[in-house]
C-alpha positions, 0 to 999 in steps of 0.5 A: 148914268148919262140920262140921269145927268142930261134930265138934271141938266135940263132941269137946271138950265130951265129953272134959272130961266125965264118962263117966257124964254123957257116956253119959247124954247120948249116949243121949239124943241117939241116941233123938231121932235114933231118932226123926226119922231116918226113912231109916235107921230103915227100913233098919234096919227092913228088916235086922233082918226080913232076919235075924230075921223070927222076932222081934217088930216090937216086939223089933226095934225094941229091937235098932234103938234099942240099935244107934243108942245103940251107934253113938253110943258112938264119939264118946265113946270117940274123945273119950275117946282122948286120955286112954287109956294103957297104965296105965289101958286095963283100966278100960275094955276088958279082954280076955275070959278064954276068947276073948281074949288066948290065941286072938292068941297062938296066931294070933300063933305062926304067924308069917305075920302076922294078918288081923283080921276084925272089923265094926262092932260096939259101939265100933269105933273103941276096938277097935284102940287098946285093942288097941295100948294092950296092946302090940299095934298093928295096921294097919286099912283105913278108906275116907276121909272127904269133908271132907279136914280132917276126915279128917286130924283123925281120922286123928291120933287113930286112929294116936295109940296106935301104930295105922296107917291104911292108905287103902282105895283103895291097901291091898292093897301096904301090907297084903301088905307088913305081913304078909310082915313078920309084921305085922297088918291089921284089915279091916271086911267087914261093909259092902256092897261093889261087885261089882267088889270083891266077890261075893254071898255069903249072910249071914243067908239072903240074898245081900250083895255082900261084899269078897273082899279077906280070903280073897284076902289069906289064900289069897295069904299064909297068914295066919290070920284072927283074929275080933275084937269088942267086947262092951259090958257094962252098967257102961260097960265092954268086954270084947276077944273074939278067937275062935279063929284060922281057916285057909283052906280050899284047893282050888287053884281060887282062884275057889272058894276065894275063894267059900267062905272069903268065905261061911265069913267072913260066917258068923262076923260073922253068929255075932257078931251073933246073940250080940249083936244090939245091938251092930251097925250096923243102920242101912247098907244091907247088902243093897243089891245083889241078884243078878238073880233077887232084888228089886233093891231090898229097901228099896223093898219094902213090908212084906208084899212084904219078908215074902213074898220072905223066906218064899219064900227060906226055902222054897226052902232047906228 
């Protein structure tokens, strides 16, 4: 009850606050959280060392701090959702001229539905809402929050622009039904998953437990996979980007095809992160699980132990 009330109060506060002032307050709040939240700051530091071992510690810290600020922007964008309309959305988010609507239309023309490949980039709560306000509603998969009352409230916010939220626990049948009727579904596949739901696939050269759901749906339905994400701009606005749609690789061996395509999708996500590292959610244990031959908890290693492990992996790959 207290958490629900606090979230509602924060959303109400940021809704009436002018956007520029809201950004200012959230940046200060995110910097404060970055300073006091040792646990997630450590997770971000380990992740960044895995992904960018050649960067200086100072540069990795800068990226982590900016990542905390980008993550905080989701609160502002959720609070402003009720005020967004098809008439004013272009003042906040617009499609990229090179990688935008043309790629979306190319995927749509296949007539097999669309699987949106995305992750926790920038203000990820805004992306489906903005796309829907441009006349392209979709379904997307989320894990229900532990707080049922807060979950119902956010569900209403997320669906207020014409999108539909699919509960992760019962998503397969609904996604297959949507694709069969030429609908679309978005899946955030940049998070750690259990090995019952995924496989180890390289991510920045290190095995990461990755869901095979995207590859499985694409293989079963022949739906194109359309990578989509937001790029934050210095003026407080966003660019909506869609990379060229991907067709899955088929060899007839389902297990092989799941592995190959899941690895390809990870490579696309990695490409996006390298393009705009400050926008990704670094404070999540992406490499939480590891194969038996690797250290089982990368986040408990000392800085030197982690460096030795990463150097060893690089030597083996060279």
